[in-house]
N, C-alpha and C positions, 0 to 999 in steps of 0.2 A: 588257333593259338599257335604261336611259333617263337622259338627263342634259340639264340646262337651264343655260345660261350667258347672261350679259348684258355689256353695255358701253355706253359713251356716246361720242358725238362732239359736242364743244362748239364753236360758231362764233358769229361776229357774227349777232345776229338778223336783220339785213338779208339775209345769205346764206340763212338758214333760210327767209325769205320767198321768195326766188327758188326754193329747192328745193320748197317747198310749192305754189307756183303753176306749177311745171314750167317755169321760165324759166332754168335752169342751162344754159350753152351746150353742155356735152357730152352732154346728153340727160336721160332719166328716171333720176335718181340712185337712187332706192329700188329700182326694178325691177332695175337692173344690179347694185346692191349685193346684193340677194336672191339672184340667180343666182350671184354670186361666192361667197357664203356657202355655198350648197348645194354648188357644185362643189369648193370647198376642203375641206369636211367629208369628201367622198367621197375625197379624195386626201391625207388627213392623213398616212398612212404614208409618203408621198413627201416631205412637207414637214418632219415632225418625226422625227429619227433614232430608232431603236428602237421606234417605234410599230407595232403589229400592223396589217396590212391587214384591214379588216372589211367585211362586207356589210351595209350599212345599210338598215333597212326603212323609215325615215322620217327626213327632215331638213326642219325648218321654220325660217325666218328671218323675224321680224316687226320693225316700226319703230313708235315712238311719237314724235311731234314735240311738243316742250314749249316754252312761252314761255321767252325767255332765251336762245334759240339752242342748244338741246339736242336731239340725235337719240338716242333710246334704242333700243338693238338687243338683241333676245333670240332665242336659238336653242334649238331642242328636237331632240334626236337619239335615235332608238331603234334597236335592233338585237337579234337573237336570237343572241348570241355568248357566248363564254366569258370575255371581257374587257370592261371598261367602255368607254363611249363619251364620257367627259367630255373627252378631248383633241379629239374631233371636234366637240363643241359649242363649246369654246373657240376651235378653229380657225375655225369658221364665223363667229362674232362678230368675230374678228380680221380676217378677209378682208372682211367686209361693211363694217367701220368704215374700213379702208384704202381701199376702193373709194369710199366717201362722201368721204374726204379727197381722193383723186385727182381726182374729178370736180368738187370744189367749190374746189380750191387756186388755180385761175386768179382766183378772186375775192378770195381772202385766203390768206396763208400762216400766219395766226394761228389755226389750227384745232388742237384738242387731242383726242387719243384717250385715254380714261381709264376706270377702273373695270371693266376686264375681268376677270370672276371666274366661278367656278362657283356656281351657285344651289342646284342640287338634283342628287342622284344616286341611282338606285334600281338594285338588283340586285347580285349578288356577295356575297362573304364579308364586306366591310366594312359591308354593310347599307344602310339608308336615310339619306342625309346631307342635312340642310337647313341652309343657311348661316346663317339667322337665329336658330337655337336657341342659347341661352346667351350672347347678345351683351349687353354691359353698358357703360355709359359713365358720365360724371359731369357734375354741374352746375359751371359755371366762373364764372358770374355771374347775379345775380338783379337785374333792372333795372326801374325804374318812371320814369314821368314823370306829374306831375299834370295836365298839359295835352297836348293833341295837337299834331303838327307841330313838336315840340322833341325834342331827344335825350334818351334816358333815361340814368339814372345807376345804377351798381351799389350796391344797398343791402345785398348779401351774403345777406340772408334775407327771406322773406316768407311770405304765407299765400295758397294758392290756394283760392278759394271755389267749391264746387260750382255749376255753372250760371252762373258769373259770370266768374271769372279771377282775376288777381293784385290782391289788395286794395290800394287806393291808386293804381292805375294808370289813366290816363285812357281806356285802350282796352278795359278790362273791361266787361262788360255782358252782356245777354241777347241774343247774336247768335252767328253762326257762327265768329267769330274772337276768341273770349274770351281766348285765350292764344297768344302768338307764341313759337316756339323757333328758335334758329339754331344748326345744327351747324358748329363751326369747321372741319371738314373741307371745307366749301364754299368756304373762302378760296382754296384752289388754283384755283378757277375765275375769280377776279377778275383782270381785265386789269391790267397794271402801271400804266397811266395812271390807273385808278380807285383802285388801292391807295394811290397817292401822296397822294390827297385825304383818306384816312381819317385820323381823329384818335382817338388812344388814349383809352380811358375814356369815349367817347361811344357809345351803343348804340341800336339801333332795335328790339330784341327784348326780350321779358320774361325769357327764360331762355336763356343761352348754354350750350351743352353740347358735349361731345366724347366720341369713343370709339365711336360707333356709325356704320357706313357709311351714306353718303347714300342708297345704293340700298335700304336697309332701312327708312328714314323715309318710307314711302309712305302714301297716303291709306288710312284704315282701320286703320292700326296704332295699338296702344295702348301707353302707356308708363307705368311706375311711376316717379315722380319724388319722392324723399323719401317723404313720407306720402300723396302725392296720385296720382291716376290721370287721365291725359290721353289724348284721342283726336285723331289728326291727321285733319282734314277737308279741308285744302287745302294745296298746295305752291305757293309764290309767291303774288303778288297780281295782280289784274287790271291794276292800274296799275304799270308798271315804271318805277322811279326811275333818274335819269340819272347820279347822282354819289354819292361817299361810301359809307358803310356801308350806306345805304339801297339802293344799287345791287344788292348781292348778297343782302340780306334779302328785297327784293321779288321776287327770282327763286328763291331757294333757301331762304327761311324756311319753317318749318312752322306752320300755324295750325290752331287747333282749339278743342275745349271741354273743360272740366274736369268728369269724370264722378264724381270723389270728391274732396273737399276735403282739405287737410292742409298742414302746414308744409313748407317747401322752403328749402334754404340751400346755399351754395357747399360743394361737396365731397360732397353727397348723391349716391347711386347712381341712375343712370338705367338702368331695365331694360326691355328689349324684351319684351313679353308676347305678341305676335303680332297 
């Protein structure tokens, strides 16, 4: 049996810098969080009622630090048992996330734990489960601006040109960020003080989408959007913006290239292809 789970801890980027540099007062956050995750996985039956005690053959907890103040946590658990180990994987991520929170909370209480979920499960009668299979979303807005450094406006439909981007938009061209996508699910990560500065109907991205979990919109993923095919090459931009909608798009926007051209409009299906 094998299970993989993940989750995120979202904090002020300045606190993440302290963590990255080993300057958090309580000590080495990631090492302690890793130990907490491993220990918790082994004691899942004592934490979650009605879970069977299992002999685990492997528990691994890993971390990725992302710009914008995000700590991504992933756990992998294996066992030669008659029942699955997905609860052990989820408990490992939860305990690791709580430990990160505990060790960083002296610097700020505005830390959020989010996105804890099962990614993959192997073994047993239920077969092989992969969370990304069959996930679909939709296009909410199609946005362009003829000049850079100005807000985009929703034109509701457009044409994605292969190797170029959204026709009529100033950011289209033969480079690695031909097309920009923003998943509305990322709005949950916007601090209240930034949200107050946002103006409706002003956009920083070409395509606004919803319905696909942020965790699935990773680098290398391909999306069928209307008639077009897009590949994600980058999450966030190198330059982080300090206010308005650009604050979140610069951190959680998806940027990539158009592999196949085609029309796209509001209401079109967005399909995750892998």
